[in-house]
N, C-alpha and C positions, 0 to 999 in steps of 0.2 A: 340640322342644317345640312343643306348638300352643297357640295364642291361641284362645279361645273367646268369641264376641260373642253375647251375647243381646239380641236388639232385633227390631221389626217390619220389615215387607218393604219399606218405604218409608222410608229413614232416610237421608237424605243427609250427616250429619253423620257416621254410621258409615261410608258409603261413602268419606269423606276419610280416614278412619284406615285402612281396609282397603287401599286405595291406598298409603297409606305402609308399610304392613306387608308388603306385596308389593315394595316398594323394598327392604325390610331385608331379605327372603329370610324372613321368619318365615311358617311353617304357620299358617294361620287358617281356622277354621271358624265359620260365623255362621248363627244359626239363632234360631226364635220358639218359646219354650214354647206358644204358640197352637195350634202344629202337633202337640204331642204329647195324646193320640197320634194316629199317622197319619204324617205327612211325616216326624215325628223319632220316634225309638223309644229306649228305655233298658233297660239290663241291669243288674243289680248282685248280686253273690254275697257273701256273709259265709261262708266256709268255712275249714276249718284253719287258723284263725286269721289270716286274711287276707282283705283287702277286695279284689275285683276288680270296677270299673265301667266300662261302656261305653256311649257315644252314638253313635246312627246318625242321619245326616242326608243325603238326597240319595242314597242307597245307599252311603255311606262310614260307614267305623267308625272311633270315634277313642277311645283309653283314656283312662280318667280319671288313669292316672298318666303319661300323655302329655301332661296339660295344664300351660301354664305359668302362664297367668293366665286371669282370667275377667272380662270387662267386662260389669257389669250395665247397659246402655246403657238401653235404653226397651222391655223384652220385655212381650209380650202376656200376657194371662191365660190360665195353664197349659188346655189342652183348649178354648179358646174357639171351634175351628173342628174341633171333632171331629164326627162323623155324628151323635152323639146329645149334646149339650152338656149339662151340668147344674152344680150349684153342686157338688154331691158327687163328681163326675169331676175338676172343676177343684182340688178340695182335695186329692183323692187324687194327681195328677197333681203339682201343685205340691210336696206332701210329698216324693215319689219323686225327682223332678227335683232341687231345691234340697237334700234330704237328702243325696243321694249327692254333690254337688259341695262341699258341706259336708265330707264326708269325705274329699275329694282336698286334697292339699298344695299349693294353688296361691296366687297373689296376686288380690286381690279389687279391683276399681274399679267399685263399693264395695261391700263386704260388705252382703248382703241387710239384717242386722240395723242395722248403720250407717245405711244407706239408708232404712231404714223411720222410724228415730227421727228421721233429719235431716230429713223433710218437715213435721216438727210446728213451724208458726211461732212459736208462743210457746215453744217450748224453743230456736229459734234466737235469737230477741231475748235471752232470758237469758244464754245461752252467748257470744252477741257483748258483752253488757256485761260478764259475768265476765273474757273476754277482753282487755278494754279497748278494744273498737270504739264508736263514739259511737252510740249508738242514739236515734232521736227519740221524744218522749213519745208513747206508745201506751196505748189501752185497748181489751180484749177483753172484751165485755158483752153480757149479755141484760136487763141493768136500765135502762129509759128513762130514769129519775132519773140514774143514773150517767154514762151518755152526754151529758145536759144539763150536769152539773156538770162534766164534762171540757171540753165546748165553753165555759164559761164561763171557763175557766182558760186555754184553748188556742182561740181563736176562729177560726184558720185552721187547719182542718183537711181531711184527706183520707180516703176510706173503701175499704177493699180487701177482698178475700174472704180468710177464714183459710186455705183449703186453696189458694188459687192458681187452681184452673180449674173449671169447671162441668162437672158429671157427665153430657155427652151423648157420643155417639159419631160423630166425633170429637171430643175434649174442646175446647171452647171457652176460650179466654183471657178472662176476666174483667178489664175496665180499672180501674185505681186511678183515682177520681173525686175532684174537690173537693167539699167538703160546703157546702152552699146556706147563706147566713146565714140564720137563724132558723128552721133544721130543728127541727121538732117532737122528732123520736128516738122517737116511741111504736113505731115497727116492729120496732125492735130486739129486743123481746121474743118476736118471731117467728122469730129465728135469733141465733146470735153474730155479732156485728159487730166489725168492727176498726177503729178508728178511730186515726188517727196525726198529729201536728203536723206541716204540710207544711213541707217544708224549700224556702226560696228559692232554686232551685240556679241553677247557671251552668253546669253540665256534668253529664252522666249518665257514670258508671264502671261498666265489665264487667272485674271483674279474674278471671281463670280460674287455678285452682291445678291443678297436674298432679303429683302426687308431690312431689317436690322443686324444682318450680319454678313461677314467678308470673309471669304475662302479664297486664298491665292495657292497657286501651284507654279513651279519653275522647271523648266525644260532645258537642261545645259546644250549650248551649241557643240557639235563634235569637234574636237582639236584639229581635225583634217577636212573640215568642210570649208569650201571654198567661198569667195565673195559672190558667186552666182547663187549659192542656196540662201534666199532671203526669206521665203516663206516656211515656214514651219509645218505648214500643212502638207507640203511636198518635200522635204529637207530629208536626207538620209542620216538618219540620227537613230541609234539604239538607245541614247539616254532616257531614263523615264521621267515621269512627271513626278515631281516632289513636293510635298507641302512645304510653303513658305512663309514667314511672317509677313506682315503687311507694314512697311515703314510708317510710322507716326505722319508724315507729312503728305505721302500717297494717300493715306487712310482719311484724312481730314480734306484732301482734295476732292477724292470719291464722294465723301459726305454731299459736299457741295454740288457737285454734278448731279447725284441722284435728287436732292433736293429740287434743284432748278426744273431738271428734266421731269420730275413728279413720277419717277420709275420705282416700281417695287422689286423689278428684277433687271439685271445688267451683266453681260460677260464682257470684261475689260479685257483687251490686249493690250500689253506692255512690251516694250525691246529693252533688255538691260544691257548698258554699255559696260565698259571694263571700268568705270568709275562707280559702277554699282546705280547708275540712275536708271529709273524706269522712264521711258519715254513712252507716251500714250500713240496708240496707232488706232484703235477704233473701241466702240460700245455697243456689242449685239443685243439688242432688248430682247431678244429670245433666242439668245446663242446656245448651243450645245454645252452639257457638262458631263454626259455619260461617260466619255473617253478620260476625263481628269478623276471623275470618282472611281474608275476601275483602276487606275494605278497608284493613286494615293489613298483610297478608301476615306477620303473626306465624305462627311454625310450630306453632301448637297441635295440628294434627293429628300432626304429625311427633313433637311430645313426647308424645302420648297413646301413639302407636304405640311409640315408644322405649320408655315405662314398662311396656307390656304385653309388650313382647318382650325386655326385660333382666333379667337376675337382680338380686336384691337387693344394694344396696349399688354397683350399677354407675355410673361416672362420667356424672354429668347431661350433656345436650346443652348447647353452648356456642356462642358466636359472636351470639347475638341481644341479648345486654342483658337478659335476664329475671332476675328476681330468682330466690332460690332457697328453699325451706323443708326442713325436715326430713320424710322420708318417714313417714306414719302408720304406726300397726300394722297388719298385714297377715294377716290370716289366710292379598257375596255375595246372596245372595237367600236368600228363604225355603226353609229345609231343603236349601241347597246350599253345599256346602266353598267359601269364598272362594278358597281355596288349596290345592294337594293337601295332605291330612292323612297323618302318618306311615304306613306301614303297621303293623299291629297285629293279632295273633291274637285271635278271636272267643273269647267266656266260654266257660271250661271249665265241664263239666257237674260240677252238686253232687257227684255220687258217685263224680267221677274226682279221686283224690288229685294233687297237685300234683307237678311232676319237681322233683328236687332241682337247685339250682343252684351252680356253684362261688363260694367266698367272692370 
């Protein structure tokens, strides 16, 4: 049974997992939907009461029936690299590819429907609250007066994008920034603005949830860091990421979040305050983990590979102190198999009846 990874050509995080799948002896095919049609081809037939689907990448053919799991890592837009790209061709290609994959009996990390929903920041905050995770006071608004009133109640604020990234190619990270005292807020009328009470943090927490495992890491804030340094991605800190145990109440809340979100993978960001409270900031359903693994040596890539390669109900990996959570409900290079795929027969012609098989 083959693992299918949908991601772009340059994805070091996927490289780490492919290496671990090789070590497990699990066949894996890696492709980018941006190469469909072209380097990636597909075919699906619905005849005689049966569905037969196939994907071709790098000259190799893999059957939908031969897929064990699909990792929707960071795929490109379907047909983006086609000879004559268009919005229509992208929609057609996406409908064909993801529609066929939905017809296969596979495990998803993460299912496209759950992944799409999980990207909405307002939805994340509400789900985190319902799950029992502490959430800083937050306002999303286009009303300048609402922003002024909010700042009156919470004078120390940060501002961050609602979507998380700037829509350019490649996407550019927009840093979380502290709101200057006396800000007028008139500009919020020009677009939705997310304001949040600043957490006076002593550390940043990255909790990576993989199926039934949780691996958390902690990065201490530099003692001489100023209040303007609110985004760990841009902070001047030499402190390394270190493994940390997940508090039981946080673990229970994360379990609830994953169950309701129907996610098999989630990268949770928290801010730890002086009292040791982990304040929920966001959950990235396809977040990076290579930087954490490099500093902590936590086996995140191996854990992802084991989830993708194992059957439902398989025993979780052990021996590294990670916390566990119940598994949620589950439904190489560009165009090149990263591991030899199993040999399969090509699609049968629609007018040719299937052979009978022994029971």
